[in-house]
C-alpha atoms as one frame of an Amber mdcrd trajectory, in Angstrom:
protein
  -0.838 -21.462  25.210  -1.718 -19.728  28.435  -4.422 -17.266  29.242  -2.788
 -13.881  29.120  -2.861 -11.344  31.874  -1.297  -8.039  30.972   1.105  -8.562
  33.867   2.546 -11.691  32.240   3.243 -10.221  28.806   6.910 -10.766  27.986
   9.042  -8.901  25.457   9.608 -10.794  22.230  13.329 -11.213  21.648  13.725
 -14.740  20.321  13.724 -16.525  16.995  10.709 -16.964  14.718   8.343 -19.603
  16.113   6.127 -21.964  14.133   2.520 -20.879  13.676   0.347 -23.263  15.664
  -3.356 -23.831  16.056  -3.251 -24.912  19.681  -6.062 -23.776  21.905  -5.539
 -21.487  24.874  -6.491 -22.319  28.437  -7.119 -20.058  31.371  -4.842 -19.120
  34.227  -6.278 -18.559  37.686  -3.297 -16.713  39.143  -4.586 -13.552  40.829
  -3.153 -10.258  39.649  -0.883  -8.494  42.088  -2.244  -5.092  43.216   1.193
  -3.524  43.453   4.335  -3.057  41.373   7.345  -5.355  41.808   8.914  -3.114
  44.428   5.639  -2.741  46.311   4.969   0.796  45.077   1.304   1.706  44.816
  -0.662   4.424  43.102   0.734   7.604  41.674  -0.019   9.789  38.702   1.629
   8.816  35.418   2.052  11.091  32.408   2.967   9.525  29.079   3.976  11.230
  25.830   4.252   8.898  22.857   5.518   9.955  19.418   2.081   9.853  17.746
  -0.804  11.993  19.043  -4.073  10.330  19.956  -6.583  11.852  17.553  -9.289
   9.202  17.660 -10.460   6.568  20.158 -12.396   4.478  17.627 -10.440   1.229
  17.029 -12.788   0.085  14.260 -12.773   2.795  11.584 -10.374   4.799   9.456
  -7.881   5.200  12.334  -8.095   1.553  13.437  -4.382   0.825  12.931  -3.092
   4.301  13.741  -0.466   4.109  16.500  -2.209   6.651  18.713  -5.579   4.924
  18.420  -4.104   1.490  19.116  -2.210   2.821  22.156  -5.375   4.310  23.650
  -7.391   1.197  22.823  -5.020  -1.003  24.836  -5.799   1.097  27.881  -9.572
   1.417  27.383 -10.746  -1.748  25.619  -9.817  -5.455  25.530  -8.497  -7.663
  22.742  -9.543 -11.217  22.007  -5.920 -12.365  21.760  -2.537 -10.703  22.062
   0.499 -11.447  19.916   3.683 -12.083  21.897   5.916 -13.013  18.929   5.748
 -14.617  15.470   3.158 -17.383  15.705   2.834 -16.845  19.478  -0.455 -15.725
  21.057  -2.050 -15.469  24.472  -5.697 -15.009  25.306  -7.248 -11.866  26.751
 -11.044 -11.887  26.328 -10.663 -15.261  24.626 -10.267 -18.162  27.022  -9.618
 -20.579  24.158  -9.738 -20.784  20.370  -9.617 -23.486  17.731  -9.613 -23.555
  13.929 -11.329 -26.171  11.809  -9.286 -28.494   9.622  -8.693 -26.057   6.746
  -8.612 -22.846   8.874 -11.682 -21.355   7.187 -13.431 -21.230  10.554 -12.117
 -20.043  13.912 -14.140 -20.642  17.090 -13.446 -18.590  20.221 -14.728 -19.221
  23.727 -14.894 -16.049  25.825 -13.602 -15.667  29.353 -16.445 -15.691  31.893
 -17.307 -12.770  34.134 -15.751  -9.917  32.125 -17.674  -6.654  32.442 -17.530
  -3.203  30.927 -16.780  -0.290  33.222 -20.539   0.384  33.564 -21.088  -3.120
  34.983 -22.687  -4.730  31.928 -21.354  -8.080  30.749 -19.104  -8.523  27.727
 -20.873 -11.020  25.472 -20.361 -12.742  22.178 -22.934 -10.367  20.682 -20.563
  -7.469  21.449 -17.739  -9.255  19.631 -19.986  -9.789  16.615 -21.144  -6.157
  16.593 -17.559  -4.894  16.935 -16.296  -7.073  14.098 -19.188  -6.154  11.819
 -18.481  -2.496  12.575 -14.854  -3.012  11.475 -16.050  -4.516   8.202 -18.613
  -1.766   7.601 -16.061   0.976   8.305 -13.754  -0.286   5.557 -10.752   1.117
   7.424  -7.208  -0.315   7.426  -8.079  -3.147   9.825 -10.951  -4.285   7.601
  -8.412  -5.024   4.869  -7.403  -8.125   6.831 -10.863  -9.663   6.697 -12.196
  -9.605   3.140 -15.276 -11.836   2.801 -15.352 -12.745   6.493 -18.573 -13.304
   8.440 -19.059 -13.685  12.183 -21.727 -15.313  14.345 -22.457 -15.926  18.034
 -24.048 -19.357  18.645 -24.360 -18.455  22.350 -23.279 -15.709  24.785 -19.746
 -17.047  25.192 -18.945 -18.433  21.727 -17.918 -16.534  18.597 -17.300 -18.105
  15.197 -15.383 -16.276  12.454 -15.770 -17.730   8.958 -13.614 -16.939   5.934
 -14.391 -17.747   2.274 -10.844 -19.109   1.971  -8.416 -20.770   4.416  -6.729
 -18.244   6.698  -3.954 -19.679   8.860  -2.818 -16.139   9.722  -6.118 -15.171
  11.352  -4.745 -14.932  14.906  -2.129 -12.406  13.844  -4.773 -10.323  12.124
  -7.304 -10.449  14.970  -4.681  -9.405  17.543  -5.269  -5.758  16.512  -9.039
  -6.058  17.077 -10.742  -4.586  20.155 -14.194  -5.375  21.526 -16.597  -2.559
  22.354 -20.254  -2.546  23.475 -22.932  -2.829  20.809 -23.793   0.817  21.556
 -20.460   1.907  20.058 -22.322   2.477  16.805 -24.109   5.458  18.378 -22.865
   8.916  17.454 -20.516  10.421  20.026 -19.741   7.110  21.773 -15.985   7.414
  21.328 -15.773  10.870  22.877 -16.572   9.230  26.231 -16.382   5.487  25.531
 -17.172   2.535  27.771 -14.736  -0.351  27.633 -13.596  -3.475  29.467  -9.931
  -2.439  29.621  -7.886  -1.410  32.664  -8.731   2.317  32.475 -11.767   4.522
  31.944 -11.877   7.857  30.142 -12.115  10.966  32.289 -11.651  13.469  29.454
 -10.406  13.512  25.887  -9.132  16.379  23.764  -8.162  14.931  20.359  -4.527
  15.537  19.512  -3.809  17.070  22.910  -4.647  15.004  25.983  -6.368  11.800
  27.089  -7.078  11.608  30.836  -7.752   8.157  32.296  -8.628   6.690  35.680
  -8.342   3.051  36.821 -11.249   0.733  36.112 -12.092  -0.851  39.487 -13.947
  -3.689  37.760 -11.172  -4.608  35.349 -11.125  -8.387  34.852  -7.355  -8.669
  35.433  -7.305  -6.588  38.615  -7.656  -2.855  39.156  -4.563  -0.929  37.982
  -2.278   0.468  40.649  -2.088   3.994  39.222  -4.316   6.776  40.522  -4.364
   8.513  37.138  -2.916   7.989  33.658  -2.558  10.825  31.162  -1.441  10.628
  27.536  -0.135  13.974  26.324   0.624  15.069  22.777   3.996  16.834  22.522
   4.806  16.821  18.806   8.107  18.697  19.061  10.867  16.229  19.915  12.952
  18.744  21.893   9.950  19.725  23.989   9.133  16.060  24.664  12.702  15.321
  25.780  12.730  18.390  28.034   9.418  17.363  29.560  10.850  13.918  30.334
  13.997  15.299  31.956  12.112  17.863  34.048   9.588  15.290  35.252   6.565
  16.714  33.448   6.467  13.437  31.514   7.261  10.060  33.079   7.477   7.755
  30.036   8.211   8.270  26.347   9.629   6.320  23.401  10.805   6.636  19.799
  13.381   9.252  20.771  15.859  10.507  18.161  19.230   8.782  18.335  21.038
  12.054  18.988  19.049  12.389  22.235  19.595   8.877  23.557  23.177   9.342
  24.829  22.156  12.396  26.856  19.172  10.562  28.294  21.371   7.600  29.267
  23.627   9.925  31.245  20.694  11.155  33.347  20.621   9.180  36.606  16.904
   9.899  36.994  16.083   7.989  33.810  16.107   4.416  32.569  16.742   4.017
  28.826  16.304   0.737  26.968  16.115  -0.385  23.318  14.059  -3.439  22.347
  13.825  -5.381  19.068  11.031  -4.091  16.868   8.921  -5.244  13.919   9.252
  -1.717  12.518  10.744  -0.821   9.127  11.232   2.731   7.859   9.099   2.570
   4.732   8.973   5.107   1.910   6.203   4.101  -0.470   6.212   5.569  -3.971
   2.787   6.104  -5.522   2.742   3.968  -8.672  -0.361   5.802  -9.884   1.625
   9.049 -10.109   2.602   9.354 -13.809   6.232  10.202 -13.045   6.549   7.143
 -10.770   4.718   4.488 -12.788   7.912   2.942 -14.160   9.656   0.526 -11.727
  12.982   1.607 -13.252  12.308   5.191 -12.130  11.347   4.134  -8.620  14.429
   1.947  -8.287  16.665   4.730  -9.626  15.362   7.109  -6.953  16.151   4.488
  -4.312  19.654   4.046  -5.759  20.286   7.795  -5.581  20.059   7.983  -1.776
  23.034   7.149   0.437  20.991   5.424   3.120  23.968   3.710   4.749  25.561
   7.084   5.537  22.228   8.581   6.602  21.558   5.698   8.987  25.082   5.879
  10.424  24.709   9.614  10.992  21.111   9.887  12.209  20.340   6.452  13.679
  23.524   5.011  15.208  21.614   3.727  18.265  18.424   2.334  16.753  18.899
   1.773  13.007  20.432  -0.843  10.762  20.275  -1.096   6.945  17.271  -3.142
   5.847  17.429  -6.011   3.398  13.709  -6.764   3.284  10.263  -5.200   3.270
   9.514  -6.650   6.712  11.615  -7.078   9.841  13.617 -10.206  10.768  11.305
 -10.381  13.811   8.350 -11.224  11.553   7.131 -14.572  10.252   7.795 -14.405
   6.498  10.987 -12.318   6.563  13.178 -13.005   3.528  16.467 -11.109   2.913
  17.012  -9.438  -0.473  20.024  -8.053  -2.326  20.560  -4.501  -0.977  20.087
  -1.641  -3.439  23.563  -0.078  -3.797  24.085   3.664  -3.581  25.157   4.796
  -7.044  23.987   8.303  -8.005  25.611   8.154 -11.439  23.782   4.927 -12.308
  20.582   6.396 -10.857  20.870   9.500 -13.050  21.549   7.371 -16.117  18.518
   5.184 -15.395  16.268   8.215 -14.999  17.590   9.671 -18.254  16.966   6.385
 -20.048  13.405   6.294 -18.695  12.720   9.809 -19.956  12.219  11.286 -16.493
  11.000  14.908 -16.734  13.276  16.698 -14.261  12.019  20.181 -15.099   8.301
  19.620 -14.618   8.245  16.942 -11.913   7.916  17.824  -8.229   7.552  14.784
  -5.970   5.210  15.477  -3.046   6.558  13.624  -0.020   4.268  13.412   3.002
   5.158  12.520   6.594   3.624  13.239   9.981   6.216  12.822  12.740   8.628
  15.602  13.664  11.426  13.114  14.374  11.507  12.297  10.637  12.538  15.822
   9.642  16.284  15.184   9.540  15.792  12.005   7.520  13.561  13.844   5.072
  16.092  16.641   4.665  18.900  14.175   3.986  16.934  12.249   1.352  15.735
  15.448  -0.338  19.355  16.636  -0.508  20.597  13.401  -2.103  17.837  13.420
  -4.720  18.527  17.078  -5.490  22.108  16.070  -6.324  20.828  14.207  -9.393
  18.335  16.921 -10.317  15.166  15.464  -8.750  12.945  17.949  -6.907  11.113
  16.726  -3.806   8.645  18.829  -1.807   8.440  17.661   1.844   4.943  17.963
   3.329   4.734  17.563   7.096   1.086  16.974   7.973  -1.000  16.672  11.113
  -1.615  12.985  11.868  -5.321  13.071  10.998  -4.645  14.777   7.643  -1.756
  12.409   6.972  -4.012   9.375   7.467  -6.785  10.803   5.312  -4.377  11.638
   2.496  -2.602   8.305   2.877  -5.776   6.345   2.145  -6.757   8.764  -0.651
  -3.322   8.358  -2.336  -2.933  12.121  -2.122   0.872  11.928  -2.204   3.743
  10.866  -4.444   6.003   9.518  -1.702   4.905   8.569   1.798   7.147   8.122
   4.849   6.227   6.062   7.880   7.619   3.537  10.285   5.593   0.508   9.279
   5.142  -2.366  11.703   3.562  -5.788  11.272   0.614  -6.619  13.511   0.837
 -10.070  15.040   4.424 -10.492  13.797   2.979 -12.166  10.695   3.625 -11.055
   7.105  -0.070 -11.522   6.324  -0.881  -8.325   8.228   1.694  -6.354   6.258
   2.341  -7.846   2.820  -1.012  -9.596   2.596  -2.958  -6.533   3.689  -1.115
  -3.655   2.023   0.204  -4.836  -1.341  -2.787  -6.368  -3.110  -4.525  -4.695
  -6.043  -7.731  -4.519  -3.998  -6.000  -2.752  -1.111  -4.768   0.016  -3.451
  -2.541   1.463  -0.759   0.358   2.427  -3.038  -1.154   2.668  -6.507   0.691
  -0.572  -7.334  -1.110  -3.604  -8.765   0.463  -6.915  -9.736  -1.829  -9.905
 -10.353   1.018 -12.376  -9.916   1.743 -10.861  -6.502  -1.961 -11.090  -5.638
  -1.968 -14.814  -6.399   1.132 -15.433  -4.272  -0.246 -13.461  -1.331  -3.612
 -15.210  -1.552  -1.935 -18.617  -1.478   0.341 -17.593   1.418  -2.647 -16.463
   3.449  -4.639 -19.602   2.819  -2.218 -22.391   3.733  -1.513 -23.668   7.232
   1.874 -25.045   6.108   4.301 -22.640   7.788   7.254 -23.566   5.582   5.171
 -22.988   2.453   3.913 -19.674   3.808   7.492 -18.526   4.385   8.487 -19.585
   0.864   5.529 -17.721  -0.677   6.183 -14.565   1.338   9.791 -14.722   0.162
   8.518 -14.721  -3.439   6.212 -11.798  -2.660   8.986  -9.851  -0.983  11.247
 -10.310  -3.998   8.598  -8.827  -6.307   7.893  -5.861  -4.024  11.610  -5.214
  -3.525  12.630  -5.504  -7.168   9.685  -3.431  -8.403  10.595  -0.795  -5.805
   7.019  -0.322  -4.630   8.785   1.770  -2.036  12.200   2.326  -0.545  12.891
   0.178   2.533  16.055   1.628   4.010  16.105   0.742   7.701  15.165  -1.775
  10.383  14.292  -0.068  13.649  14.902  -0.827  17.305  12.383   0.770  19.645
  13.959   3.034  22.295  12.121   3.786  25.543  12.936   6.144  28.393  11.202
   6.406  31.749  11.866   8.046  35.050  13.302   5.857  37.797  10.277   6.654
  39.963   8.189   4.566  37.558   7.815   0.980  38.763   6.717  -2.068  36.765
   6.943  -0.557  33.285   7.769  -3.064  30.516   8.857  -1.861  27.049   7.220
  -3.755  24.181   8.486  -4.233  20.613   5.542  -2.635  18.817   5.666   0.758
  20.550   2.232   0.314  22.158   2.957  -0.333  25.848   0.495  -1.277  28.570
   0.311   0.649  31.852  -2.019  -1.281  34.147   0.757  -2.791  36.250   2.726
   0.451  36.548   3.052   2.463  39.736   4.895   5.687  40.564   6.924   5.842
  43.762   7.289   9.002  45.788   3.870  10.466  44.878
C-alpha cells in the first residue's frame, strides 16, 4: 500500500479485491499547487443532496452524509478506503494487525499539525476514538468492546475483544480531532488538520471554508469553498446551470439528459456502493410477520418504477449490498405479483382498515419514488402515509425507531459488508426492530475471521436471511451522477458521494 495524498485518490471501478493486512508506507512526492491545467485559485460553491446540519464526526450524526462530507474537508482520517479491501494511509503512515486481528497498531505520519499550529498526536487519536465510543452514535456500532491506547506520541493501538479482520473498513469513516473537541461549542468553529478551515457555519444552510495554509498535503488551490444547502431539486439544478453552484451530484435521472446537453457542464456517472433501502420496522405490530413484509415488497412494481424514474442511474437490485462491496451475494429477485401479495396479507390477517404505515424519508429527490410505491400499495388496499422530514429530525427518528418504513440510499463504508450488515442488522444494533440470533452468530463469525473466502461465504448466508425475512425492501442499485461546470479544474467524482475539493481550482475567476 502507498501513503495516500488526496491528489492520488483514484475512483474505484474494478473487481472485488482480497482483504489484506499489508502495512502502508509513505510517499514523499510533493503535492502540486495547481490543477492539471495550471488553473489556480477561484471560489467554488458546492451543493450536495444532503444538507450539512452538524460538523461533529463522532456523535449521533457521525455517518450522516452531510457530516461526513464536511469532515473530509475539515479533518483528517487515519486511512481511506479506495475499494473493497483496498486502503491508503492519510494520518497513518503504516499499520499492522497481530496474528488474529484482535489488535491493530498504527504509526502516525510525522509533522502533521492542526490549523492552529499544534501537532496531531496519538493522544488526539485516542481521545477522538473514545469520544466516538462514548457518543454511542452510528459509527460506534462498528467498535463494540474496543479499547485504544497510545504507547507514544506517534503510535496508536486499537484492541478488540474478538478478531476483527474488517477493522480497516470500519475505521475509514473515523476522523481525528483535537482533544479539546469535547468542549461545548467546539464544532461550531472547529479546528482540524484537513485541507480547509471553517470561516462560518449555519447548520442546514451554509458552510464557508478557506484553505488551510498548513495542510500536511499542500495548501489547497481554491481561494474559498462554500457548501450550500438547496433542498429543492429544481432549484439546485437551476443554480448549477446559472453558475450560482459549481458542483453537485445525486441529480434526478429526468434532469441528467438536459444537463448533458449543456456545453458549460460536465456530467459523469460512477459506480457506487449505494443501494436504495426501504427498511420495515419489525417492532411495529402490523409488520412483525416476515410474510407481511415480503407481501408488501411483492406488491410494488419496482422494475417499472426504476425504468421510469431511474433510467440513467438505477438497476434492479438482487442483494442487500452492492456488487462493489466485499461480501456481495446475489439473491432470487422478489417478483411483482399484487394478487399473490394481497392473498398473503389476507392469510396473515393484515388489518387493512386500521393500519396506516408511516413512511419517513428526508431527501426531496425521493418524492417521485415514494409516490409510486404508495400508489402500488394502495392498489391492494394498504394505506401508507409519506412523511418527509428535515435531515436532523429524520436521523433522530431513525435511531428512535419512530417510523414504520424508512427510505434511504444506504452505502457501505470501506466497501466491506461488516460496516453495513455487521453494523446494522444485529439484535444489539436495533436499527430496524429486527432480531435474529442465528443472524447474529453468522455476522459475529464473519467479522472475526481473516479468511476472506470464509467471510464472503458467511455474508452470503447473512444476506439470504435478511433478504428472505424481508427486513426491508431492497429495490435498486445506484450509480452516482455528478455534474460540474467546465470552469472547474481537477475535480474527481468518487463512488461514495463524498468528494474531496483540495486539488480543485476554478478558471476564469
